[in-house]
N, C-alpha and C positions, 0 to 999 in steps of 0.2 A: 509633807511639806509644812513647816511651822508657820506661825502667823507672820513673822517678819518677812520670810521669803515670799509668802503669798501676797502680802501688801506691796512687795517690790515688783512682782511680775504682773499683778492685777491690772494696772493702768495700761501696760503694753499689750496685754491680751485683749482688753476692751478695745484698744485702738485698732488692733489687727482685725477684730470682728467687725468694727464699724466701717473700716475701709473696704473690707470684703463686701459688706452689704451695699455700700455706696457704689462699688464697682459693678454689682449685679443689677442695680436699679434700671439701667437702660433696657434690660432684657425681661423686665417684669411689667405686668399690667396693674399698677397701683394708682389709685386716684386719691388726691388730697384736695377736696373742694375748698375754694377760698384761698388756698395756698399756691397750688400749681394750676396752670390753665387747662391741663388735661392729664391723661395717664402719663406715667413716668417714662414710657418709651416714645412718646410723641416729640417732635422737634421743638415745639414751644416750651414744654416742660424741661427738656434737656438743656435748651438754651438758658433758661432761667437758673437752673441748678448749676450750670457751668459758670454763669456770671457770679453766683454765690461763692463758688470755689475760688474764683479769681480774687474777689474782694476779701475773702477769708484769708488768703495768702498775703494780700497787701496789709490787712489788719495785723496778722502775725508779725510781719516785718516791722510794723510801727510799734507793736508791743515790745519787741526786742529793744527798740530805741528808747521808748518811754518807760516801760515796766522794768527792764533789766538795768539800763544805764541811767535812767532818770533824766533823759534829754528831751525836752519839749521842743519839737520841730514844727514849723509851719511851712516847710518846703519839701516834705517827703514825696509829694506828688511829682517833683522834678525827676526823680529816678524812675518812677513808674512810667512817666512819659518818655524818659530816655530809652527805656526798653522797647516801648511801643513804637515810637518814631524812629529809633535807631534801626530796628529790624526792618521797618517799612522802607526807610531810605536806602538801606543796604540792598534789599531785594530789588528795588526799582533801579537804583543808580549803578550798582556794581554787578547786578545780575548773578549774585551768588546763590547756590542752593540753600535750602532752609537751615540745615544744621550748621554749616560755616557761618551763615548770616546771624544765627543766634549767638554764636561765640563772639562775633564782631560786635554785636549789639551789647552783650554783657561786658565786653572789654571797654566799650565807650562809656557805659554806665559806671564802670569801675574808675575810669579816669576822672569823670565828672565828680564822683563821690569823694575821691582822694583830694582833689583840688578844693572843692567847696567845703569839705569837712575840715581840712587843714586850716582854712581861713576862719570858719565859724568857731572852731575850738579855741580860738584866742580869747573868747569871752564865754561867760556862763549865764545860766538863768534866762531872764527875759531878753537881754541883749543877744544871746545865742538864738533864741526863737526869731528875733527880728532880722538877724543876718540870714538865717535860712529862708525866711519869707522874702527877703530881697532877692536872693538867688532864684527862688521859684518865680517871682514876678519877672525877672530878667529872662528866664527861660520861656515864660509864657509870651512875652513880647517878641522874642526871636521866632517862636513857632508861628505866631499870628502874622508877622510881617514878611516872612520868607515864602511867598506864594509858590515860587518855582520849585523849592525843595520840600517844604512841609505841607503844601496845599493851602496855607493860610487859614482863614476862617472856615473854609469848607472842609478842612481835615485832609487826611492822607488815606487813600484807598490801598488795600493790600494788593501788591503785584503778585499774581498767582503763578507766574511762569516757573519760579524756582520752588514752589510749594507742592508737595506730593498731592496727587488727585484725591487721596483718601482723607485729606484735611480741608477740602474745598467744597463749599455748597451746603445747602440745608440737609441734603440726604446723608451727609457725613457728620451731622451734629453729635451723634453718639461717639464718634472718635474724638471730636473736640472736647466732649464731656470727660472722657478718660484722660485726655491730655491735661485738662484743668485739674482733675483729681490728683494726677501725678505731681503737678506743680505744688498743690497744697501739701502733699506728703513730703516732698523734697524740702520745702520751706520749713515745715514743722521739724523735720529731722535736723536741719541746720540750726534752727533756733534752740532745739533741745540740746544739741551738742554745745552750743555757746553757753547756755545757762548752766550746764553742768561742768564746764571746763574752768581752768584757772583764770582764763580771760574773763569769763562771765562773772566769776566770784569777785575778781578785782574791780570790774565795772560796777557791780552791785555795792561793793564796799565804798567805792568813790561816790556813789549816789547817796549813801547814808552820811558819810563824813569824809569829804575830799581831803581836808587838812590832815586828818589822822593818817590817811593812807600815804600822804607825802612825807609825813614825819617818820614813817616806817621805812623810808627809802625806796618806795615803789613809784612807778610812773603811771598814774591814773589817766593822764591825758592821752598817752599812747594807746592804752587799753580802750578808752572810750572812742578814740578815732577808729580803731579796728572794728569795734562793734558798729559804729556808724556806717562804715564801708560795707560790712556784711549785711546790715539791714537794707542799705541802698541796693545791693546786688539782688537781694531777695525781692525787693520792690520792682527792680528791672525785669526779673524773671516773670513776675505777675503781669507786668506790662506787655511782655512778649505774648503770653497766653491771651491777654485781652485783645491784642491786634489780630491774632488768628481767629479768635472766637467771633469778633465783631466784623471781621473782614475789612478792618480799617481803624482809624483812631481820629480823635478830634482834639482841638486845643484845650478843652476842659480836662483832658488827661494830665495836663501840666499845671493846672491852676491851683492856687492856694485853697480854693473852695473844696477841692477833692481831698486835700490834707485835713481840712476841718471835718469833712465827712468821715474820714478814716479815724480821726480822733474820737468822734462820737461813737463809732463802732467799738473802739477799744474800751471807752468808758462804759458803754452800755454792757459789754460782756464782762468787764472787770479788769482793771489795769494790773498787770503782773501775772495773769493767768493765761496760759497758752490756749487752753480749751475755751476760755472765756472770749479771747480775741476771735477765735473761729466762730463761735456762736454769735457774737456781736456782728461780725461781718455778714453771716448768713441771714440773721434776723433783719438787719437794716436793709439789705438788698431786697429781700422778699417784701418787706413793708413798702419800700420805695416803689417797687414795680407794681404790686397789687393795689396799693392805695390810689395809684393813678387810674387804674381800671375802676375802682370803687367811686372815685370822684365823678366819673362820667355815667354812673348808674342812674337809671330813671328815678329810683326812689329818692336819691339825693337831690336831683334837680327839681323835684316837686316840693321840697321842704321850704319853709319861709326863709327869706333872705338872711335873717340873723343866724340861721343854722346852715343854710346852703352855701353861703360864701366861704366860711372857714372850712367846712367839710369838703369843699371842692378843691382845696389846696393841700396836696399831700405833704408839703414841707411844713405847713401849720400843724398838721396832725403829728408828724414826726417830732416837731419841736415840743409839743405838749407832752408826748410820750417821754422824750429825753428829760424834760423838767421833772416829771413824775419819778423817773428812775433816779435822778440825782437826789431828789428830796427823800424818797422812801427806800431806795436801795443804793446808798452812797458807795458801797463797794462793788457796784455792778451786779450782774446776775451771778457770776462765779464767786465773787466775794461774799455775797449773801448766802449762797449755798454752803460755802466753806465755813462761814461763821455758824450756821445752823448745825452742820456736822460736828463742829468742835464742841458746841454746847451739849449735843447729844452724848458725845464721848465723855465729857466731864461728868454728866449726870450718871452715866453708866459706871464710872469709876468712883462715884461718890465724892468727886472733887468739889471744892468750894465754888459757889456761883458768884461770889463777890469778893472784894478785897484785892490786895496786891498780887496774890498768887494767881488768881483767876485772870487778872489783867495781864500779867506777864505771859501766861500761857496763851492768851488770845492774840498776843502780838507776834507769836512765833508761827510762821507759815511754813509748813514742811514742804520740801521741794516736790515730793510726789503728788501733792495736791494741786500743783500749778500746771 
């Protein structure tokens, strides 16, 4: 096998190995002190890893929106909440089994995405972000004010009558972990297909120069709307996994705050890099969960107030980390790694380290690295 074929198949092979290892974790007795609350087979660790998978899938869907099509949305959580609340309402009100309920919830997310996307696509840039924010705020109000349907401020509990027994309860956390892993794989394959399709190339071209694409006689708005809807469906699928994992959902699943959190995940991992979005989602979720435990540690509580107060606030620590990443790793983790690999390759080929040639090469990001 020559170098070209090897480079073509290497990312896929690494991905298969990684997914296989992750699938075997619930059957292994591995401990990661400070990261997981216990061994990898324990319910607590499996629940945390499952939550990481859910938010990794959500970050992937948002990266498709921002990294591929260049659309900054402040309302992406609306579709995550549509999947979670949609399935919860269908299971409770219509008494449907789980699988038909999932299809109905995804259909509802599709309708919401088409309607809101068609309206939001009438503007670009910051106005587009504000329109999506308005839709998310409207959805949040509807969720909080409809006590009879959505549970209001208290949230909506999972109606387990139509859910198989092997997906209910703490004893089945292992099965929920595998479901969450499957959701990440499905979302990744969908995003990969879009990025490599004509649709993804057209959306990426419109991101760089919308006017030039229109001059060529193409329709970038339609392509961006389709990408928007696909990203929304992926977010709805992540929301469905979240409902099953948490045995319910809360109004925060529809809030703009969640969209900002997902945006931080994508920026942390690296905008435009699929594996970066996954890494950002996993890292942020682990930090968010474990810093809460650290804030209550006895050692932190014994510190002087000038240190104890900020260190007792996980959001403060996450904010500082995010600022440091933006300042010192402007391309995110994946972007920094990609730049480092490129410099190494140039040195190996004896290419110039400065000048226009090196600048042009650095701007070209190969698809296989994303």
